[in-house]
C-alpha positions as CSV (number, residue, x, y, z in Angstrom):
1,M,28.0,-157.7,3.1
2,K,24.9,-158.6,5.1
3,K,26.3,-162.1,5.6
4,I,29.6,-160.8,6.9
5,T,28.0,-158.4,9.3
6,Y,25.5,-161.0,10.5
7,I,28.2,-163.5,11.4
8,L,30.2,-161.0,13.3
9,A,27.0,-159.9,15.2
10,C,26.1,-163.4,16.1
11,A,29.5,-163.9,17.7
12,C,29.3,-160.6,19.5
13,M,25.8,-161.3,20.8
14,I,26.5,-164.7,22.1
15,A,29.7,-163.5,23.7
16,F,28.1,-160.4,25.2
17,S,31.1,-158.4,24.1
18,S,31.3,-154.8,23.1
19,C,30.4,-155.0,19.4
20,V,27.3,-152.8,19.4
21,D,28.2,-151.1,16.1
22,T,27.8,-154.3,14.2
23,F,24.1,-154.6,15.0
24,L,23.1,-152.2,12.2
25,D,20.9,-153.5,9.4
26,L,20.9,-157.1,10.6
27,D,18.5,-159.9,9.9
28,P,16.4,-160.9,13.0
29,L,18.6,-162.7,15.5
30,D,15.8,-164.4,17.6
31,M,16.6,-167.8,16.1
32,K,20.3,-167.6,17.0
33,T,20.2,-167.8,20.8
34,D,22.9,-169.3,22.9
35,Q,20.6,-172.3,23.7
36,A,19.9,-173.0,20.0
37,Y,23.4,-172.4,18.8
38,F,26.6,-174.6,18.7
39,K,24.7,-177.6,17.4
40,N,26.7,-178.3,14.3
41,P,30.1,-177.4,12.8
42,T,28.6,-174.5,10.8
43,H,27.6,-172.8,14.1
44,F,31.2,-173.1,15.4
45,Q,32.6,-171.8,12.0
46,E,30.3,-168.8,12.0
47,Y,31.1,-168.0,15.6
48,A,34.9,-168.4,15.0
49,N,34.6,-166.0,12.0
50,G,33.8,-163.3,14.5
51,F,37.2,-163.6,16.1
52,Y,38.8,-161.9,13.1
53,S,37.4,-158.5,14.0
54,Q,39.8,-158.6,17.0
55,L,42.8,-158.3,14.8
56,L,44.4,-154.9,14.4
57,G,43.5,-153.1,11.2
58,W,42.5,-149.8,9.5
59,R,39.9,-148.7,12.1
60,S,39.7,-146.2,14.9
61,G,42.7,-146.2,17.2
62,I,45.2,-147.7,14.8
63,T,47.6,-144.8,15.2
64,G,48.1,-146.0,18.8
65,H,49.9,-148.9,17.2
66,M,52.3,-146.9,15.0
67,D,54.8,-145.9,17.6
68,L,54.2,-142.2,17.4
69,Q,56.5,-140.2,19.5
70,S,59.1,-143.0,19.7
71,D,62.7,-142.1,18.8
72,L,61.8,-142.7,15.2
73,I,58.6,-140.6,14.7
74,T,57.1,-137.4,15.8
75,S,53.7,-136.1,14.8
76,R,51.8,-132.9,14.1
77,N,52.9,-129.9,16.2
78,G,55.4,-132.0,18.2
79,E,52.6,-133.4,20.3
80,Q,53.9,-135.7,23.0
81,T,52.4,-139.0,24.1
82,D,52.5,-140.8,27.4
83,M,54.9,-143.5,26.4
84,G,57.0,-141.2,24.2
85,C,57.9,-138.9,27.1
86,G,57.0,-140.7,30.3
87,S,53.8,-138.9,31.1
88,I,52.1,-142.0,32.3
89,S,49.8,-142.0,35.3
90,I,47.0,-144.2,36.8
91,I,43.7,-143.6,35.1
92,S,40.2,-144.9,36.0
93,D,39.6,-146.9,32.8
94,D,41.9,-148.3,30.1
95,G,40.3,-149.7,27.0
96,R,43.1,-152.2,26.7
97,W,41.7,-154.0,29.8
98,D,38.5,-154.6,27.7
99,L,40.4,-157.3,25.8
100,F,39.1,-159.6,28.5
101,N,35.8,-159.3,26.6
102,S,37.6,-160.8,23.6
103,I,39.1,-163.5,25.8
104,R,35.6,-164.3,27.0
105,T,34.4,-164.9,23.4
106,A,37.2,-167.5,23.0
107,N,36.2,-169.1,26.3
108,I,32.6,-169.4,25.2
109,L,33.5,-171.3,22.1
110,L,35.9,-173.6,23.9
111,Q,33.3,-174.3,26.6
112,R,30.7,-175.1,24.0
113,G,33.2,-177.4,22.3
114,D,33.6,-179.4,25.5
115,S,29.9,-180.2,25.5
116,Y,29.6,-180.8,21.7
117,Q,27.7,-184.0,20.9
118,G,29.0,-184.6,17.4
119,D,32.4,-185.6,16.0
120,R,34.9,-183.3,17.7
121,R,37.2,-183.5,14.7
122,E,34.6,-181.5,12.7
123,I,34.9,-178.5,15.0
124,Q,38.6,-178.8,16.0
125,P,39.9,-176.1,13.6
126,Y,37.5,-173.6,15.1
127,L,38.5,-174.5,18.7
128,S,42.1,-174.1,17.6
129,A,41.2,-170.6,16.3
130,A,39.8,-169.8,19.7
131,H,43.0,-170.9,21.4
132,F,45.0,-168.7,19.0
133,F,42.9,-165.6,19.6
134,R,42.9,-166.1,23.3
135,A,46.7,-166.3,23.2
136,Y,46.8,-163.2,20.8
137,N,44.8,-161.1,23.3
138,Y,46.7,-162.3,26.3
139,F,50.0,-161.4,24.7
140,Y,48.7,-157.9,24.1
141,L,47.7,-157.6,27.7
142,L,51.1,-159.0,28.9
143,K,53.0,-156.4,26.8
144,Y,51.0,-153.6,28.4
145,F,50.4,-154.7,32.0
146,G,52.6,-157.7,32.7
147,G,51.0,-160.4,34.6
148,V,47.1,-160.4,34.6
149,P,44.4,-162.8,35.8
150,I,44.2,-166.0,33.7
151,V,40.6,-166.7,32.8
152,T,39.5,-169.9,31.2
153,E,35.9,-170.0,32.3
154,V,32.9,-168.0,31.2
155,Y,32.3,-165.8,34.1
156,T,28.9,-164.3,35.1
157,T,28.5,-161.2,37.3
158,S,28.3,-163.5,40.4
159,S,31.4,-165.7,39.6
160,S,33.9,-165.8,42.4
161,G,36.7,-165.8,39.8
162,L,36.1,-162.1,39.3
163,K,38.0,-161.5,42.5
164,N,41.0,-163.6,41.5
165,P,44.4,-162.0,41.9
166,R,46.9,-161.4,39.1
167,N,48.9,-164.3,37.7
168,S,52.6,-163.6,37.2
169,R,53.9,-162.8,33.8
170,Y,55.6,-166.2,33.8
171,E,52.3,-168.0,34.3
172,V,50.7,-165.9,31.6
173,I,53.5,-166.6,29.1
174,D,53.3,-170.4,29.8
175,F,49.5,-170.1,29.3
176,I,50.0,-168.2,26.0
177,L,52.5,-170.8,24.7
178,S,50.2,-173.6,25.7
179,D,47.3,-172.1,23.8
180,L,49.5,-171.6,20.7
181,D,50.6,-175.2,20.8
182,K,46.9,-176.2,20.8
183,A,46.3,-173.9,17.9
184,I,49.2,-175.2,15.9
185,E,48.1,-178.8,16.4
186,S,44.8,-178.5,14.5
187,L,44.8,-175.3,12.4
188,P,44.9,-175.8,8.6
189,I,48.1,-175.2,6.7
190,E,48.1,-172.1,4.5
191,Q,48.1,-174.2,1.3
192,N,44.8,-175.8,2.3
193,I,42.9,-172.6,3.0
194,A,40.4,-171.9,0.3
195,S,40.8,-168.7,-1.7
196,A,37.6,-167.3,-0.3
197,D,38.9,-167.9,3.2
198,K,42.3,-166.3,2.8
199,G,43.1,-164.3,5.9
200,H,42.0,-167.0,8.2
201,I,44.6,-168.2,10.7
202,S,46.9,-170.9,9.4
203,R,49.1,-173.3,11.2
204,Q,52.2,-171.5,9.9
205,A,50.8,-168.2,11.2
206,A,50.4,-169.7,14.7
207,K,54.0,-170.9,14.5
208,A,55.3,-167.5,13.4
209,F,53.3,-165.8,16.1
210,K,54.7,-168.2,18.7
211,A,58.2,-167.4,17.5
212,R,57.4,-163.7,18.1
213,V,56.2,-164.4,21.6
214,L,59.2,-166.6,22.4
215,L,61.8,-164.0,21.3
216,Y,59.9,-161.2,23.1
217,E,59.9,-163.0,26.4
218,A,63.4,-164.5,26.2
219,T,64.9,-161.0,25.6
220,W,62.6,-159.4,28.2
221,R,63.9,-161.8,30.8
222,K,67.5,-161.5,29.6
223,Y,67.6,-157.7,29.8
224,N,65.0,-156.9,32.5
225,G,64.8,-159.9,34.7
226,T,62.1,-159.5,37.4
227,S,62.6,-155.7,37.7
228,T,59.1,-154.9,36.5
229,D,57.2,-157.6,38.4
230,Y,54.5,-156.4,40.8
231,V,55.0,-156.9,44.6
232,G,54.3,-160.4,45.6
233,S,54.6,-161.8,42.1
234,A,56.2,-165.2,41.8
235,G,59.3,-165.4,39.6
236,P,59.9,-167.9,36.8
237,A,59.9,-171.5,37.9
238,R,63.1,-172.0,35.9
239,D,65.4,-170.2,33.5
240,Q,63.7,-170.5,30.1
241,V,65.6,-167.9,28.1
242,N,67.7,-170.4,26.0
243,E,64.8,-172.8,25.8
244,F,62.6,-170.0,24.3
245,L,65.3,-168.8,21.9
246,D,65.9,-172.3,20.7
247,E,62.3,-172.9,19.9
248,A,61.9,-169.4,18.3
249,I,64.8,-170.3,15.9
250,T,63.2,-173.7,15.1
251,L,59.7,-172.3,14.4
252,A,61.0,-169.3,12.4
253,K,63.1,-171.6,10.2
254,E,60.1,-173.9,9.6
255,V,58.1,-170.9,8.4
256,M,61.0,-169.4,6.4
257,D,61.4,-172.7,4.6
258,D,57.7,-173.1,3.7
259,S,57.0,-172.6,0.1
260,A,53.7,-170.9,1.0
261,F,55.5,-167.7,1.7
262,R,58.0,-165.4,-0.1
263,L,59.0,-161.8,0.0
264,W,57.1,-159.4,-2.2
265,N,60.0,-158.3,-4.4
266,Y,59.3,-156.9,-7.9
267,N,62.2,-154.6,-8.1
268,T,63.2,-156.2,-11.4
269,N,60.1,-154.6,-12.9
270,P,61.3,-151.1,-14.0
271,D,57.8,-149.8,-13.4
272,I,58.2,-150.5,-9.7
273,K,61.4,-148.4,-9.6
274,N,62.9,-150.4,-6.7
275,L,59.9,-149.4,-4.5
276,S,58.6,-152.9,-3.6
277,S,58.9,-152.0,0.1
278,R,56.4,-149.2,-0.6
279,Y,53.8,-150.8,-2.8
280,L,53.7,-154.0,-0.6
281,F,51.6,-152.1,1.9
282,C,49.0,-150.7,-0.4
283,I,48.2,-153.6,-2.7
284,E,44.4,-153.6,-3.4
285,N,44.1,-154.2,-7.1
286,A,46.0,-153.7,-10.4
287,E,45.4,-149.9,-10.1
288,S,47.1,-149.6,-6.7
289,N,50.6,-150.0,-7.9
290,P,52.5,-149.3,-11.2
291,G,53.3,-152.9,-11.7
292,A,49.5,-153.8,-11.8
293,Y,50.0,-156.5,-9.2
294,G,47.0,-157.8,-7.3
295,R,46.5,-159.2,-3.8
296,D,47.1,-162.7,-5.1
297,T,50.8,-161.8,-5.6
298,N,51.3,-161.0,-1.9
299,Q,52.7,-164.2,-0.3
300,E,54.6,-162.1,2.3
301,F,51.7,-161.4,4.7
302,I,51.4,-164.5,7.0
303,L,48.7,-163.0,9.4
304,Y,46.7,-160.0,8.3
305,S,43.4,-158.2,8.5
306,V,41.4,-158.4,5.3
307,F,39.8,-155.2,4.0
308,D,37.7,-154.4,1.0
309,R,36.4,-151.1,-0.2
310,V,32.9,-152.5,-0.4
311,A,32.6,-155.4,2.0
312,N,34.9,-154.1,4.8
313,P,36.4,-150.7,4.0
314,G,39.2,-149.3,6.1
315,A,37.3,-146.0,6.6
316,Q,40.5,-144.1,7.6
317,E,41.7,-140.9,6.0
318,L,45.2,-142.3,5.7
319,N,46.5,-140.2,2.9
320,K,44.8,-136.9,3.9
321,N,45.2,-137.0,7.7
322,I,46.9,-139.8,9.5
323,L,50.0,-140.3,7.3
324,S,50.3,-136.6,6.4
325,Y,51.2,-135.8,10.1
326,I,53.7,-138.6,10.7
327,Y,57.2,-137.1,10.6
328,P,60.3,-139.4,10.7
329,T,63.1,-138.1,12.9
330,R,66.7,-137.3,12.1
331,K,67.8,-140.5,14.0
332,F,65.6,-142.7,11.9
333,I,66.8,-141.3,8.6
334,D,70.4,-141.8,9.7
335,M,69.8,-145.5,10.5
336,F,69.4,-146.4,6.8
337,L,72.7,-147.8,5.4
338,C,74.4,-146.9,2.3
339,T,74.3,-149.4,-0.6
340,N,77.7,-150.7,0.4
341,G,76.1,-152.1,3.6
342,L,77.8,-149.6,6.0
343,P,76.4,-146.8,8.2
344,I,76.6,-143.3,6.9
345,T,79.3,-142.0,9.3
346,G,82.6,-141.9,7.6
347,N,81.2,-143.5,4.5
348,A,82.4,-142.2,1.2
349,Q,79.0,-143.1,-0.4
350,F,77.2,-140.7,1.9
351,Q,76.5,-137.4,0.1
352,G,75.7,-135.2,3.1
353,Y,73.1,-132.5,3.6
354,H,74.1,-129.5,1.4
355,K,71.3,-130.0,-1.0
356,V,67.8,-131.3,-0.6
357,G,67.9,-135.0,-1.4
358,D,71.6,-135.5,-1.1
359,E,71.3,-137.7,1.9
360,F,69.0,-140.0,0.0
361,K,71.6,-140.9,-2.6
362,N,73.3,-144.3,-2.5
363,R,71.0,-145.4,0.3
364,D,68.8,-148.3,1.2
365,Y,65.8,-148.4,-1.1
366,R,63.5,-148.5,2.0
367,L,64.4,-144.9,2.7
368,N,62.7,-143.8,-0.5
369,S,60.0,-146.4,-0.1
370,Y,59.0,-145.4,3.4
371,V,59.9,-141.7,3.5
372,G,60.0,-140.5,-0.1
373,D,63.0,-139.0,-1.9
374,P,62.6,-135.2,-1.9
375,T,65.3,-134.7,-4.6
376,G,64.4,-131.8,-6.8
377,S,61.7,-130.4,-4.4
378,T,61.7,-127.5,-2.0
379,I,61.4,-128.3,1.7
380,N,59.8,-125.5,3.7
381,L,60.6,-125.2,7.4
382,A,59.0,-121.8,7.6
383,G,55.4,-122.5,8.3
384,T,54.5,-126.0,9.5
385,I,54.9,-126.2,13.3
386,G,56.7,-129.3,14.3
387,F,57.6,-130.5,10.8
388,T,60.9,-132.6,10.9
389,G,61.4,-132.0,7.2
390,Y,60.6,-135.6,6.3
391,G,57.4,-137.1,5.2
392,D,55.9,-140.6,5.0
393,Q,55.1,-142.9,2.1
394,K,54.6,-146.3,3.9
395,F,50.9,-147.4,3.8
396,R,49.9,-144.6,1.4
397,C,47.7,-145.8,-1.4
398,P,48.5,-143.7,-4.5
399,T,45.1,-144.4,-6.1
400,A,42.8,-144.2,-3.1
401,K,40.5,-141.3,-2.2
402,D,39.8,-140.3,1.4
403,K,38.5,-143.1,3.5
404,E,38.8,-145.6,0.7
405,E,42.3,-147.0,1.6
406,S,41.6,-150.6,2.2
407,A,44.7,-152.6,1.6
408,N,45.1,-155.6,3.9
409,Y,46.8,-154.7,7.2
410,P,49.9,-156.8,8.1
411,I,49.8,-158.3,11.5
412,L,52.8,-160.6,10.9
413,R,54.8,-161.0,7.7
414,L,57.7,-163.1,6.4
415,A,60.2,-160.2,6.8
416,E,59.6,-160.3,10.6
417,V,60.2,-164.0,10.7
418,Y,63.6,-163.5,9.1
419,L,64.3,-160.9,11.7
420,I,63.2,-163.1,14.6
421,Y,65.4,-165.9,13.3
422,A,68.5,-163.8,13.0
423,E,68.1,-162.0,16.3
424,A,67.3,-165.2,18.2
425,L,70.4,-166.9,16.8
426,V,72.7,-164.1,18.0
427,E,71.0,-163.8,21.4
428,R,71.3,-167.6,21.8
429,N,74.8,-168.2,20.5
430,G,76.5,-164.9,20.5
431,K,77.0,-165.2,16.8
432,I,75.4,-166.0,13.5
433,M,76.9,-167.8,10.5
434,N,77.0,-166.2,7.0
435,D,74.7,-168.9,5.6
436,Q,72.2,-168.1,8.3
437,L,72.4,-164.4,7.4
438,N,71.9,-165.3,3.7
439,A,68.8,-167.2,4.7
440,S,67.3,-164.3,6.6
441,I,68.6,-160.8,6.9
442,N,70.3,-160.7,3.5
443,K,67.0,-161.5,1.7
444,L,65.7,-158.2,3.1
445,R,68.9,-156.4,2.0
446,D,68.6,-157.8,-1.5
447,R,65.2,-156.2,-1.8
448,A,66.6,-153.0,-0.2
449,G,69.5,-152.8,-2.7
450,V,72.1,-153.1,0.2
451,A,75.2,-155.2,0.3
452,H,75.0,-158.4,2.3
453,L,75.7,-158.4,6.0
454,T,78.6,-160.8,6.7
455,N,80.8,-161.6,9.6
456,E,83.7,-160.3,7.5
457,L,82.0,-157.0,6.8
458,A,81.2,-156.6,10.5
459,D,84.7,-157.5,11.6
460,N,86.5,-155.3,9.0
461,N,84.4,-152.2,9.8
462,G,84.1,-152.5,13.6
463,L,80.4,-153.3,13.5
464,D,78.5,-155.2,16.2
465,M,76.4,-158.0,14.7
466,L,73.5,-157.7,17.2
467,T,73.4,-153.9,16.7
468,E,73.2,-154.4,13.0
469,I,70.4,-156.9,13.2
470,R,68.5,-154.6,15.5
471,R,69.1,-151.8,13.0
472,E,67.6,-154.0,10.2
473,R,64.6,-154.8,12.4
474,T,64.0,-151.1,13.2
475,V,64.2,-150.0,9.6
476,E,62.2,-152.9,8.1
477,L,59.3,-152.8,10.6
478,F,58.9,-149.0,10.7
479,L,55.3,-147.9,11.6
480,E,54.2,-151.5,12.3
481,G,54.0,-151.1,16.0
482,F,57.2,-152.8,17.2
483,R,59.5,-150.0,18.4
484,Y,58.3,-149.4,22.0
485,D,58.1,-153.1,22.6
486,D,61.6,-153.7,21.2
487,L,63.1,-150.9,23.3
488,K,61.5,-152.4,26.4
489,R,62.5,-156.0,25.8
490,W,66.1,-154.8,25.1
491,G,66.1,-152.9,28.4
492,I,66.9,-149.6,26.8
493,L,63.6,-147.7,26.7
494,E,64.6,-144.9,29.1
495,K,68.1,-144.6,27.7
496,T,66.7,-144.2,24.2
497,L,63.6,-142.1,24.7
498,N,65.1,-139.6,27.2
499,Q,66.8,-138.0,24.3
500,S,65.8,-135.2,22.0
501,R,63.9,-135.9,18.8
502,L,65.4,-133.9,15.9
503,G,64.6,-133.1,12.3
504,L,66.5,-131.9,9.3
505,V,70.1,-130.6,9.4
506,V,69.6,-126.8,8.9
507,G,73.4,-126.1,8.8
508,Q,75.6,-123.5,10.5
509,Q,78.6,-121.3,9.7
510,G,80.8,-123.2,7.3
511,Y,78.1,-125.7,6.4
512,A,75.6,-124.4,3.9
513,T,72.2,-125.9,3.4
514,P,68.9,-124.8,1.8
515,F,68.1,-123.3,5.2
516,K,71.3,-121.4,6.1
517,D,74.0,-120.0,3.9
518,A,77.8,-120.5,4.5
519,S,77.9,-117.7,7.0
520,G,75.2,-119.3,9.1
521,S,72.5,-116.8,8.3
522,V,69.0,-118.1,8.0
523,I,67.4,-118.2,4.5
524,T,64.0,-116.9,5.5
525,A,62.2,-118.2,2.4
526,T,62.7,-121.8,3.6
527,Y,63.3,-121.7,7.3
528,S,61.6,-119.9,10.2
529,P,63.2,-120.6,13.5
530,D,60.0,-119.4,15.2
531,S,58.3,-122.5,14.0
532,Y,60.5,-124.5,16.3
533,R,59.9,-123.5,19.9
534,Y,62.7,-125.7,21.1
535,G,65.2,-124.2,18.7
536,E,68.2,-126.2,17.3
537,A,70.7,-128.6,18.7
538,S,74.1,-129.6,17.4
539,V,74.4,-133.4,17.2
540,A,76.4,-136.1,15.5
541,T,75.4,-136.7,11.9
542,G,76.8,-138.4,8.9
543,N,78.9,-135.3,8.3
544,G,80.0,-134.6,11.9
545,E,78.4,-132.3,14.5
546,L,75.8,-130.2,12.8
547,S,72.8,-128.1,13.8
548,C,69.3,-129.6,13.5
549,V,65.8,-128.5,14.4
550,V,64.5,-129.9,17.7
551,L,61.0,-131.3,17.9
552,I,61.0,-132.7,21.4
553,P,63.8,-131.8,23.8
554,A,65.4,-134.3,26.2
555,S,64.3,-132.1,29.1
556,N,60.6,-133.0,28.3
557,C,61.3,-136.8,28.7
558,T,61.3,-138.6,32.0
559,L,61.0,-142.3,31.1
560,R,62.0,-144.7,33.9
561,K,61.8,-148.4,34.5
562,A,58.3,-148.2,35.8
563,H,57.1,-147.1,32.3
564,Y,58.0,-150.5,30.8
565,L,54.5,-151.4,31.9
566,Y,51.3,-149.4,32.1
567,P,49.4,-149.1,35.4
568,L,46.3,-151.2,35.9
569,P,43.2,-149.1,35.6
570,Q,42.1,-147.9,39.0
571,R,38.5,-148.9,38.4
572,Q,39.5,-152.6,38.1
573,I,41.4,-152.4,41.4
574,D,38.4,-150.8,43.0
575,L,36.2,-153.7,41.7
576,N,38.8,-156.3,42.7
577,P,41.1,-155.2,45.6
578,N,43.1,-158.4,45.1
579,L,44.7,-156.9,42.0
580,K,48.2,-155.5,42.8
581,Q,49.3,-152.3,41.0
582,N,52.4,-152.3,38.9
583,P,55.5,-151.0,40.7
584,G,56.3,-147.3,40.4
585,Y,52.7,-146.0,40.2
């Protein structure tokens, strides 16, 4: 443990970044000064190891990456977030801007690499890691702020570059893609990474991440154009949409076809009970799942943060606090297909809402895996304020005690690569062949126990292929931090989020449920309307127009195009008046 902490601290010290907490219980650092460092490949390796603390994971702030208050999820007491309802305003400081500290750490390593006196091939993998992490952090900044200053030097407090204006989003994207190309060129392939170093960036991970970036930017430009660019920003030098989609397809296919990765699907084991999509996210050891599968069985995670209960614990009360107050919405539940591969509306397989658990029957296995089948239990809508009636199982570790949940955190997994491939094909060509569906989307459906998506199924049932692929993406990647970004790049953020968030069907006259009888009278033992300050709303469901509890009303939501980006923090503009604010703020 001391060695791990020491390496991280060295990287933080040399980079002057904000890693103060890692300075506890360290060996003396006086021998590891910037002047004495970077003399051999081991120095570069140790420093590059520090980059991995920049990855998302089970640490403070992770709930900000779980899409709370999107159209899919509400949280305790119906609390409303800035992006969820459009209550975004200019603030003095924004911690996301501090990612420039992380970018600086990459620039330091790259700068020292330029002056390295030894065989450059010995340090090239670590320089490639620096290129990857610089791209990783710039992509995060791009998604939040759009165009930002491109920094490739190691600035001091007197550097003139501190007053540089913003680069356009198009320049930033080209810079990100260039960095990823440099990473791909020299990173090791997954198969050559030693067991002790699993979790380090592989060449395939960089390819998959580049495919993510390419799809994101291609669809952003296709559906948003230049509408969110700051005043004075230069537009794209050329139309790159199809170029980006083509490369996303190629890279995704290369990763999909690589034998290093496969879906974690153990549904054939009766002990798993068709819940592979649940246990995938809490694999720690043989005790963490009923199939006794260890981390070595997980070949689905391509890029992930490594956690360990001793060496690097997650230190989050996932089971007790965080996940206990994540409430899926009515809309999300209704998105899961029936096992015949069709939506619930007008589907003979759909069992309705008359009894608790009926709506979970004949459905996609992920509904049970991610939410939990309540069949046979009593749902109480009489006391918990803001409860949708649905819980959460994804990321829960059934054997962990509080603050011991330390499964690896997925940054990018094979399932997403399948989704990138399918979506990019339809966006590029307006269609996707059945064999391409079988190579991607239908592998996810096999694990989910859902009939294959085919062009014939879509045509015969009036389904739109792109809509169905987006549905698959939404369901599969639940809670993994994609929903807001997807709604933005599809150009439908305000249309989607300026709607009410609803919970369980509570019924009405002529439609009895556990909460109201056939006359429409409330059954007070299970339902207290006073717990829902916004009352009920009649909406379209799998059984027609029915009354549901309201968690967030549409009247509270005022999303607009400006909210596709966050405003630059005012303090940064005060420090550098050459920074233009995003439009609409």
